Backbone as JSON, one array per atom type, in Angstrom:
{
  "sequence": "HDVVAHHMSVVAIQAEAAPYRVENPPPELEQAFVTIRENAVAALTELRRVLGVVRAEDYEAPDAPQPTLAVLDGLLDNVRETGLETEKVITGAVRELPQGVELSAYRIIQEALSNTLRHAPGATARVEIAYVLGGIGLRIVNGPPRGLVKPSPGAGHGITGMRERVAMLNGAMTAAAAEDGGYEVAVFLPVPPAESEPDDRDDRNDRGDRGDRGDRGAVAETLVIERDGGA",
  "N": [[1.1, -1.29, 0.08], [1.98, 1.4, 1.01], [3.64, 1.58, -0.86], [2.52, 1.9, -3.81], [0.67, 3.32, -3.0], [2.49, 5.74, -2.38], [3.52, 6.11, -5.79], [1.11, 6.32, -6.64], [0.29, 9.02, -5.67], [2.09, 10.94, -6.63], [1.84, 10.51, -9.44], [-0.48, 12.1, -9.93], [-0.09, 14.55, -9.08], [2.06, 15.24, -10.21], [0.61, 15.4, -13.0], [-1.19, 17.21, -12.33], [0.57, 19.1, -11.71], [2.18, 19.87, -14.71], [0.93, 20.92, -16.22], [1.0, 23.62, -15.79], [3.92, 24.01, -16.51], [4.04, 24.6, -18.84], [4.19, 27.38, -21.67], [1.54, 28.66, -22.08], [-0.54, 26.08, -22.75], [-2.44, 23.75, -25.14], [-5.74, 23.61, -25.19], [-6.12, 20.45, -25.24], [-4.32, 19.33, -24.5], [-4.48, 20.44, -21.78], [-6.77, 19.05, -20.72], [-6.24, 16.3, -20.76], [-4.02, 16.15, -18.99], [-5.44, 16.84, -16.91], [-7.88, 14.28, -16.75], [-5.12, 12.38, -16.62], [-4.74, 12.93, -13.79], [-7.13, 12.61, -12.38], [-7.99, 10.07, -12.75], [-5.91, 8.53, -11.21], [-6.34, 9.99, -8.55], [-8.7, 8.44, -8.66], [-7.98, 5.66, -8.6], [-6.39, 5.86, -6.63], [-8.06, 6.05, -4.16], [-9.69, 3.9, -4.94], [-7.7, 1.87, -3.81], [-7.42, 2.65, -1.52], [-10.02, 1.64, -0.39], [-9.54, -1.13, -0.96], [-7.79, -1.51, 1.31], [-8.78, -1.27, 3.47], [-10.59, -3.4, 3.99], [-8.73, -5.62, 3.31], [-7.12, -5.2, 5.87], [-9.02, -5.31, 7.7], [-9.75, -8.27, 7.29], [-7.11, -9.4, 8.08], [-5.46, -9.77, 6.48], [-1.96, -11.2, 5.13], [0.44, -10.25, 3.65], [2.75, -11.42, 0.71], [6.13, -12.39, 0.73], [8.92, -10.42, 0.17], [11.43, -8.69, -1.64], [12.68, -5.71, -0.07], [12.65, -2.35, 0.37], [15.74, -0.68, 1.99], [17.49, 2.23, 3.79], [19.68, 2.35, 2.68], [18.98, 3.1, 0.22], [17.58, 5.18, 0.24], [18.0, 7.8, -1.15], [17.32, 7.22, -4.29], [14.25, 7.51, -3.62], [13.84, 9.83, -2.52], [14.85, 11.68, -4.52], [12.84, 11.11, -6.28], [10.8, 12.05, -5.19], [11.62, 14.86, -5.39], [11.33, 15.62, -8.38], [9.09, 16.19, -8.36], [8.52, 18.44, -7.54], [9.1, 18.79, -5.15], [10.8, 20.76, -3.11], [13.7, 18.9, -0.88], [15.25, 18.15, 1.53], [18.13, 16.37, 3.08], [19.3, 15.06, 6.25], [22.22, 13.51, 7.74], [23.14, 12.5, 10.63], [25.58, 10.91, 12.94], [27.03, 7.85, 13.34], [26.98, 6.48, 10.14], [25.1, 2.86, 10.02], [24.41, -0.4, 9.19], [21.04, -1.25, 9.99], [18.9, -3.65, 11.69], [16.42, -5.49, 9.37], [14.0, -5.26, 9.75], [14.04, -2.64, 10.83], [15.1, -0.95, 9.5], [13.68, -1.36, 7.03], [10.83, 0.01, 7.9], [11.64, 2.44, 8.69], [12.54, 3.52, 6.13], [10.07, 3.42, 4.84], [7.83, 4.8, 6.62], [9.84, 7.62, 6.44], [8.96, 7.86, 3.65], [5.99, 7.53, 3.61], [5.53, 9.95, 5.27], [6.12, 11.8, 3.61], [5.07, 12.01, 0.91], [2.53, 12.7, 2.19], [3.15, 15.01, 2.5], [3.35, 16.08, -0.02], [0.44, 15.39, -1.11], [-0.47, 17.36, 0.98], [0.53, 19.29, 1.32], [1.21, 21.6, -0.98], [3.98, 23.17, -2.7], [5.16, 23.48, -0.92], [8.76, 23.25, 1.43], [10.57, 20.45, 2.65], [12.71, 18.61, 5.04], [14.38, 15.77, 6.04], [15.56, 14.28, 8.78], [17.8, 12.24, 9.83], [19.2, 10.42, 12.43], [21.6, 8.69, 14.05], [21.54, 7.24, 16.62], [22.94, 5.89, 19.96], [21.36, 3.05, 20.47], [19.46, 2.99, 18.72], [17.53, 4.76, 16.05], [16.69, 7.51, 15.1], [14.31, 9.39, 13.68], [13.44, 12.25, 11.58], [10.51, 14.54, 10.02], [9.91, 16.57, 8.46], [7.72, 19.64, 7.53], [7.25, 22.58, 5.62], [4.87, 25.29, 5.29], [2.06, 25.09, 3.27], [2.33, 26.46, -0.17], [0.24, 27.08, -1.99], [-2.58, 25.95, -2.7], [-4.3, 23.77, -1.62], [-5.84, 20.86, -2.17], [-8.76, 18.98, -1.55], [-8.39, 15.73, -0.79], [-8.25, 12.07, -0.9], [-8.96, 9.42, 1.43], [-8.61, 8.3, 4.26], [-7.11, 8.86, 6.72], [-5.05, 6.75, 6.32], [-2.15, 6.62, 6.07], [-0.82, 7.76, 8.67], [-1.72, 6.44, 10.38], [-0.69, 3.79, 9.41], [1.72, 4.32, 10.09], [2.43, 4.95, 12.37], [1.57, 1.94, 13.51], [3.97, 0.89, 12.38], [5.83, 1.78, 14.24], [4.43, 0.77, 16.59], [4.82, -1.83, 16.66], [7.93, -1.79, 16.48], [8.02, -1.17, 18.95], [8.6, 1.08, 19.49], [8.8, 4.48, 19.4], [6.37, 7.58, 18.74], [5.38, 11.05, 17.28], [3.02, 12.57, 15.88], [2.23, 16.26, 14.73], [0.79, 19.58, 13.58], [2.84, 22.25, 13.24], [4.31, 24.72, 14.12], [4.31, 27.27, 12.29], [2.8, 26.51, 10.54], [3.25, 24.31, 8.73], [4.35, 20.66, 9.15], [5.26, 17.88, 10.97], [6.71, 14.94, 11.73], [7.96, 12.63, 14.03], [10.38, 10.12, 15.09], [11.39, 7.43, 16.88], [13.41, 4.81, 16.72], [14.07, 1.65, 18.65], [17.11, -0.37, 19.02], [18.06, -3.21, 19.66], [20.61, -4.33, 21.42], [22.87, -6.62, 19.94], [22.71, -10.16, 20.99], [24.97, -11.18, 21.28], [27.05, -9.17, 22.44], [26.62, -8.34, 25.3], [27.47, -11.03, 26.93], [29.67, -10.67, 25.82], [31.14, -8.71, 26.43], [31.05, -9.14, 29.19], [32.63, -11.12, 29.36], [35.18, -9.97, 28.65], [35.07, -8.14, 30.83], [35.8, -9.53, 32.56], [38.08, -11.11, 32.4], [39.51, -8.57, 32.53], [38.98, -8.14, 35.02], [40.44, -10.24, 36.24], [42.75, -9.57, 35.04], [43.53, -7.51, 36.25], [43.47, -8.11, 38.95], [45.9, -9.37, 39.3], [47.74, -8.04, 38.77], [47.5, -5.89, 40.35], [48.24, -8.0, 42.6], [51.02, -8.52, 41.95], [52.1, -6.16, 42.43], [51.71, -5.81, 45.05], [53.14, -7.74, 46.01], [55.74, -7.17, 45.43], [55.99, -4.79, 46.39], [55.87, -5.94, 49.45], [58.31, -6.91, 49.63], [59.97, -4.91, 48.91], [59.74, -3.74, 51.14], [60.4, -5.46, 52.96], [63.18, -6.16, 52.15], [64.31, -3.51, 52.85], [63.77, -3.35, 55.5]],
  "CA": [[-0.17, 0.24, -0.2], [2.72, 2.71, 0.92], [4.34, 1.97, -2.32], [1.62, 2.5, -4.75], [0.14, 5.25, -3.01], [3.43, 6.97, -2.73], [3.87, 6.82, -6.33], [0.1, 6.82, -7.59], [0.26, 10.33, -5.56], [3.13, 11.67, -7.53], [1.57, 10.73, -10.57], [-1.37, 12.71, -9.57], [0.68, 15.69, -8.3], [2.87, 15.59, -11.45], [-0.13, 15.63, -13.48], [-1.93, 18.34, -11.7], [1.8, 20.38, -12.41], [2.46, 19.64, -15.58], [0.4, 22.14, -17.66], [1.75, 24.78, -15.64], [5.15, 24.1, -17.12], [4.43, 24.93, -20.29], [3.22, 28.57, -21.5], [-0.07, 28.53, -23.23], [-1.03, 24.88, -23.09], [-3.55, 24.2, -25.53], [-6.95, 22.75, -24.44], [-6.52, 19.06, -25.33], [-3.0, 18.75, -23.29], [-4.84, 20.05, -20.32], [-8.08, 18.05, -20.39], [-5.36, 15.11, -21.02], [-3.4, 15.98, -17.71], [-7.4, 16.61, -15.99], [-8.04, 12.83, -16.8], [-4.49, 11.43, -15.67], [-5.14, 12.93, -12.05], [-8.79, 12.08, -11.58], [-7.46, 8.41, -12.81], [-5.06, 8.86, -10.41], [-6.7, 9.94, -7.4], [-9.6, 7.65, -8.28], [-7.04, 5.05, -8.41], [-5.82, 5.96, -4.69], [-9.79, 6.1, -3.7], [-10.16, 2.08, -4.99], [-6.31, 1.37, -2.78], [-7.51, 2.21, 0.55], [-11.19, 0.79, 0.07], [-8.95, -2.57, -0.69], [-7.12, -1.42, 1.86], [-10.02, -1.07, 4.49], [-11.05, -4.72, 3.4], [-7.16, -6.16, 3.78], [-6.9, -4.93, 7.54], [-10.6, -6.49, 8.17], [-9.31, -9.74, 6.74], [-6.01, -9.48, 8.62], [-4.33, -11.06, 5.16], [-0.66, -11.12, 5.23], [1.49, -10.23, 2.15], [3.8, -12.75, 0.56], [7.52, -11.8, 1.24], [9.24, -9.84, -1.53], [12.27, -7.87, -1.38], [12.42, -4.68, 0.56], [13.89, -1.11, 0.7], [16.46, -0.1, 3.36], [17.75, 3.12, 4.46], [20.69, 2.55, 1.6], [18.21, 3.37, -1.48], [16.6, 6.27, 0.37], [18.23, 8.65, -2.06], [15.84, 7.13, -4.87], [13.06, 7.97, -3.21], [14.23, 11.65, -2.67], [15.01, 12.05, -6.47], [11.82, 10.77, -7.25], [10.03, 13.2, -4.7], [12.14, 16.59, -5.42], [11.02, 15.53, -9.42], [7.51, 16.68, -8.4], [8.87, 19.97, -7.33], [8.77, 19.11, -3.96], [12.33, 20.51, -2.54], [13.39, 17.73, 0.0], [16.87, 18.12, 1.98], [18.46, 15.6, 4.04], [20.39, 15.49, 7.12], [22.24, 12.15, 8.86], [23.92, 12.44, 11.58], [26.21, 9.67, 13.96], [27.98, 6.58, 12.72], [25.59, 4.78, 10.11], [25.41, 1.78, 10.36], [23.42, -1.21, 8.91], [20.04, -2.08, 11.06], [18.05, -4.62, 11.5], [16.23, -5.1, 8.26], [12.65, -4.84, 9.87], [13.81, -1.43, 11.7], [15.77, -0.6, 7.94], [12.17, -0.96, 6.22], [10.47, 0.79, 8.58], [12.46, 3.97, 8.81], [12.31, 4.1, 5.25], [8.53, 2.87, 4.61], [8.11, 5.97, 7.5], [9.89, 8.72, 5.9], [8.14, 7.3, 2.32], [4.9, 8.11, 3.81], [5.26, 11.63, 5.58], [7.05, 12.62, 2.11], [3.66, 12.1, 0.35], [1.49, 13.6, 3.54], [3.52, 16.49, 2.52], [2.85, 16.1, -1.24], [-0.63, 15.89, -0.87], [-1.31, 18.49, 1.96], [1.69, 20.85, 1.27], [1.61, 21.61, -1.9], [4.64, 23.97, -2.53], [6.24, 23.86, 0.52], [9.86, 22.65, 1.44], [10.64, 19.41, 3.33], [13.6, 18.23, 5.57], [14.29, 14.55, 6.43], [16.31, 14.22, 9.52], [18.36, 10.88, 10.57], [19.67, 10.28, 13.46], [21.8, 6.8, 14.38], [22.3, 7.37, 18.07], [23.03, 5.03, 20.7], [20.33, 2.13, 21.04], [18.55, 3.1, 17.9], [17.78, 5.57, 15.06], [15.89, 8.88, 15.46], [13.91, 10.57, 12.07], [12.54, 13.65, 11.86], [10.49, 14.44, 8.9], [9.56, 18.41, 8.67], [7.48, 20.46, 6.49], [6.95, 23.97, 5.78], [3.76, 25.73, 5.39], [2.18, 25.14, 2.15], [2.05, 27.52, -0.91], [-0.6, 26.15, -2.92], [-4.11, 25.32, -3.04], [-4.56, 22.75, -0.84], [-7.59, 20.59, -2.61], [-8.77, 17.65, -1.04], [-7.43, 14.23, -0.52], [-8.91, 11.27, -0.52], [-7.98, 8.73, 1.84], [-8.94, 8.49, 5.72], [-5.74, 8.94, 7.67], [-4.26, 5.82, 7.19], [-0.84, 6.55, 6.1], [-0.51, 8.35, 10.12], [-2.58, 5.09, 11.02], [-0.27, 2.94, 9.38], [3.16, 4.74, 10.53], [1.97, 4.41, 14.13], [1.56, 0.56, 13.45], [4.98, 0.06, 12.35], [6.73, 1.92, 15.04], [4.14, 0.25, 17.66], [5.58, -2.87, 15.9], [9.05, -2.18, 17.14], [8.41, -0.34, 20.39], [9.28, 2.36, 19.12], [8.09, 6.21, 19.69], [6.51, 8.54, 17.31], [4.57, 12.14, 17.27], [2.71, 13.84, 14.51], [1.69, 16.79, 14.68], [0.94, 20.64, 13.08], [3.97, 22.72, 13.64], [3.7, 26.72, 14.78], [4.82, 27.59, 11.34], [1.62, 26.26, 9.49], [3.5, 22.68, 8.81], [3.64, 19.96, 9.8], [6.23, 17.53, 11.73], [6.72, 13.27, 12.18], [8.91, 12.37, 15.08], [9.93, 8.93, 15.36], [12.41, 6.68, 17.42], [13.12, 3.04, 16.57], [14.87, 1.52, 19.24], [17.44, -1.21, 17.8], [18.22, -4.12, 21.17], [22.22, -4.73, 21.41], [23.64, -8.02, 19.88], [22.5, -11.09, 22.13], [26.59, -11.55, 22.06], [27.67, -8.14, 23.33], [26.92, -8.63, 26.74], [28.25, -12.2, 26.95], [31.69, -10.63, 25.02], [31.9, -7.59, 27.56], [31.21, -9.56, 30.59], [34.13, -12.08, 29.37], [36.55, -8.69, 28.79], [35.76, -7.15, 32.5], [36.23, -10.86, 33.57], [39.59, -11.0, 32.23], [40.15, -7.19, 33.28], [39.27, -8.09, 36.29], [41.31, -10.95, 36.29], [44.13, -9.21, 35.29], [43.88, -6.28, 37.3], [43.86, -8.56, 40.6], [47.09, -10.31, 39.48], [48.43, -6.89, 38.34], [47.47, -5.57, 41.95], [48.89, -8.58, 43.88], [51.86, -8.63, 41.84], [52.94, -5.32, 43.28], [51.88, -5.59, 46.32], [53.97, -8.67, 46.09], [56.65, -6.03, 44.93], [56.29, -3.98, 47.91], [56.45, -6.42, 50.89], [59.55, -7.83, 48.88], [61.56, -3.89, 49.02], [59.74, -3.4, 52.63], [61.2, -6.61, 53.78], [64.84, -6.23, 52.08], [64.52, -2.37, 53.51], [64.04, -3.48, 57.09]],
  "C": [[1.02, 1.12, 0.13], [3.48, 2.84, -0.39], [3.39, 2.31, -3.58], [1.14, 3.42, -4.06], [0.88, 6.05, -3.36], [3.46, 7.05, -4.7], [2.55, 6.91, -7.19], [-0.67, 8.82, -7.07], [1.1, 11.37, -6.47], [2.6, 11.62, -9.18], [0.42, 11.83, -11.07], [-1.11, 14.39, -9.4], [1.1, 16.03, -9.52], [1.46, 16.04, -12.66], [-0.66, 16.77, -13.69], [-1.07, 19.7, -12.4], [2.0, 20.98, -13.49], [1.65, 20.49, -16.59], [0.93, 23.66, -16.97], [3.57, 25.21, -15.68], [5.16, 24.47, -18.23], [3.73, 26.01, -20.16], [1.93, 27.92, -22.88], [-0.46, 27.03, -23.72], [-2.05, 24.79, -23.62], [-4.49, 22.78, -24.72], [-6.51, 21.54, -24.27], [-5.05, 18.62, -24.41], [-3.66, 18.93, -21.59], [-5.58, 19.07, -19.69], [-6.82, 16.89, -20.07], [-4.9, 15.36, -19.43], [-4.59, 15.75, -16.41], [-7.45, 14.9, -15.74], [-7.23, 12.07, -15.92], [-4.81, 11.43, -13.91], [-6.53, 12.52, -11.54], [-8.58, 10.59, -12.09], [-6.99, 7.87, -11.7], [-6.03, 8.4, -8.88], [-7.79, 8.61, -7.6], [-8.85, 6.17, -8.07], [-6.61, 4.35, -6.47], [-7.16, 5.72, -3.86], [-9.79, 4.4, -3.52], [-8.69, 1.72, -3.54], [-6.9, 1.51, -1.35], [-8.72, 1.84, 0.44], [-10.6, -0.37, 0.06], [-8.64, -2.11, 0.36], [-7.96, -1.5, 3.04], [-10.48, -2.87, 4.54], [-9.75, -5.96, 4.18], [-7.38, -6.34, 5.48], [-8.26, -5.31, 8.03], [-10.26, -7.48, 8.36], [-7.99, -9.86, 7.81], [-4.89, -10.27, 7.56], [-2.71, -9.99, 5.09], [-0.18, -11.28, 3.84], [2.43, -10.99, 2.18], [5.02, -11.77, 0.69], [7.94, -11.64, -0.24], [10.53, -9.3, -0.71], [12.13, -6.5, -1.0], [13.05, -3.46, 0.5], [14.56, -1.23, 1.85], [16.87, 1.29, 3.13], [18.64, 3.69, 2.87], [20.17, 3.06, 0.24], [17.62, 4.86, -1.1], [16.8, 7.48, -0.62], [17.46, 8.81, -3.33], [15.02, 7.5, -4.87], [13.04, 9.51, -3.0], [14.5, 12.24, -4.32], [13.61, 12.12, -6.64], [10.47, 11.94, -6.47], [10.26, 14.16, -5.19], [11.9, 16.48, -7.45], [9.6, 15.67, -9.43], [7.64, 18.18, -8.2], [9.03, 20.08, -5.96], [10.53, 19.27, -2.99], [12.96, 20.0, -1.2], [15.19, 18.44, 0.46], [17.04, 17.04, 3.11], [19.59, 15.6, 4.77], [20.83, 14.35, 7.67], [23.36, 13.0, 9.74], [24.28, 11.2, 12.61], [26.53, 9.23, 12.53], [26.98, 6.31, 12.02], [26.02, 3.83, 9.8], [24.14, 0.84, 9.6], [22.33, -1.47, 9.99], [19.47, -3.13, 10.88], [17.08, -4.59, 10.34], [14.06, -4.46, 8.72], [12.64, -3.34, 10.25], [14.36, -0.39, 9.96], [14.24, -0.24, 7.33], [11.4, -0.42, 6.93], [10.46, 2.04, 8.89], [11.97, 4.18, 7.27], [10.62, 3.98, 4.5], [7.55, 4.84, 5.41], [8.4, 7.25, 6.63], [9.02, 8.87, 4.08], [6.42, 8.44, 2.59], [4.61, 9.49, 4.38], [5.74, 12.2, 4.58], [5.67, 12.69, 1.34], [2.24, 12.73, 0.98], [1.86, 14.79, 2.67], [3.05, 16.87, 0.58], [1.5, 16.52, -1.54], [-1.66, 16.94, -0.12], [-0.51, 19.45, 1.91], [2.12, 21.21, 0.3], [2.78, 22.7, -2.08], [5.89, 24.34, -1.55], [7.37, 22.77, 0.38], [9.75, 21.35, 2.41], [11.98, 19.03, 3.69], [13.83, 16.79, 6.52], [15.48, 14.34, 7.04], [16.8, 12.54, 9.88], [19.12, 10.6, 11.48], [20.49, 8.51, 14.29], [22.52, 7.31, 15.51], [22.42, 5.64, 18.73], [21.9, 3.85, 21.36], [18.89, 2.3, 20.27], [18.62, 4.34, 16.87], [16.58, 6.69, 15.2], [15.03, 9.13, 13.46], [13.07, 11.44, 12.57], [12.38, 14.28, 10.03], [9.55, 15.54, 8.95], [8.95, 19.02, 7.54], [7.17, 22.03, 6.74], [5.29, 24.18, 5.51], [2.75, 25.55, 3.56], [1.77, 26.44, 1.26], [1.27, 27.91, -1.65], [-1.64, 26.57, -2.55], [-4.08, 24.22, -2.66], [-6.3, 22.16, -1.62], [-7.29, 19.12, -1.58], [-8.58, 16.5, -1.68], [-8.09, 13.06, -0.26], [-8.13, 10.15, 0.08], [-9.03, 8.97, 3.58], [-8.11, 8.42, 7.19], [-4.92, 7.4, 7.61], [-2.87, 6.1, 6.53], [-0.6, 7.29, 7.74], [-0.56, 7.08, 10.73], [-1.03, 4.07, 10.92], [1.77, 3.13, 9.5], [3.51, 4.68, 12.31], [2.03, 2.8, 14.62], [3.05, 0.27, 13.59], [6.04, 0.35, 13.41], [6.0, 1.45, 16.56], [4.97, -1.3, 17.66], [6.82, -3.35, 16.45], [9.57, -1.54, 18.24], [8.5, 0.99, 20.17], [8.46, 3.61, 19.76], [7.76, 7.09, 18.6], [5.48, 9.84, 17.86], [4.13, 12.88, 15.65], [1.85, 14.61, 15.07], [1.94, 18.34, 13.84], [2.18, 21.52, 13.38], [3.8, 24.25, 13.66], [3.83, 27.17, 13.28], [3.6, 27.22, 10.73], [2.51, 24.81, 8.73], [3.25, 21.66, 9.14], [5.29, 18.79, 10.13], [6.04, 16.2, 12.31], [7.85, 13.09, 12.88], [9.0, 11.26, 15.42], [11.03, 8.42, 16.03], [11.95, 5.34, 17.63], [13.84, 2.66, 17.53], [15.4, 0.12, 18.28], [18.07, -1.67, 19.17], [19.79, -4.25, 20.42], [22.23, -6.48, 21.18], [23.4, -8.9, 20.74], [24.08, -10.75, 22.41], [27.1, -10.64, 22.75], [27.37, -8.43, 24.61], [27.65, -9.56, 27.35], [30.03, -11.69, 27.05], [32.1, -9.94, 26.59], [31.58, -8.3, 28.7], [32.26, -10.32, 30.82], [35.28, -11.16, 29.43], [36.69, -7.94, 30.05], [35.67, -8.47, 32.91], [37.6, -10.95, 33.79], [40.43, -9.89, 32.64], [40.32, -7.39, 34.1], [40.24, -9.09, 37.28], [42.76, -10.28, 36.12], [44.89, -7.71, 35.96], [44.35, -6.5, 38.59], [45.4, -8.86, 40.45], [48.24, -9.11, 38.84], [48.9, -6.2, 39.78], [48.25, -6.43, 42.67], [50.3, -8.48, 43.16], [52.42, -7.51, 42.17], [52.62, -4.73, 43.96], [52.76, -6.65, 46.64], [55.67, -7.88, 46.26], [57.24, -5.32, 46.16], [56.39, -4.53, 48.96], [57.8, -6.9, 50.63], [60.45, -6.28, 49.39], [60.98, -3.29, 50.42], [60.86, -4.38, 53.35], [63.39, -6.43, 53.51], [65.15, -4.66, 52.85], [65.05, -2.86, 54.64], [65.28, -4.23, 57.13]]
}
């Protein structure tokens, strides 16, 4: 749903914006783009209707190759082609995360940008990714719309889907309007340490403790010998 809805939203927005990129477009061209947009919007409406059935039946989709944050630039390029100026900022040491976390992070960013395209035409967007100890933080924020906001089909499935992904990973999420009239989605997805890490750390600590005790014992013996020799 996330993937198809995103691409259909892009089609609808590009079809709506295309006539304005041509000076004095012929009526036939304008009508063609109107038809494209209407069909894209109709497809989105039907997709969300089917999604409602899928949710009700608890349907499980078959496994398929899934995107990760490594291919996020392709998504951002796609969004920029629609006219949405998007900035990406990464902080922390980039590292590979568990597949479920990578996929959820990608989908959350994708859905947040799709919402920006639908609800904030002409706005700019910023995607922040923070690799921190114990997880990854996401912040997708857009400015206020600069164009006419048209009604968009759907019943809030985008935000619902994001919250479901975050909940499955025991993460935290906020989504709310910003003071400047824009919108902000902030997410933290925890990444548990590898099961072997505590054991390895304990082993190192044990070895270190034994080494420290051995060193302290050797020093103590030396001090005793020196005192005995001095006496």
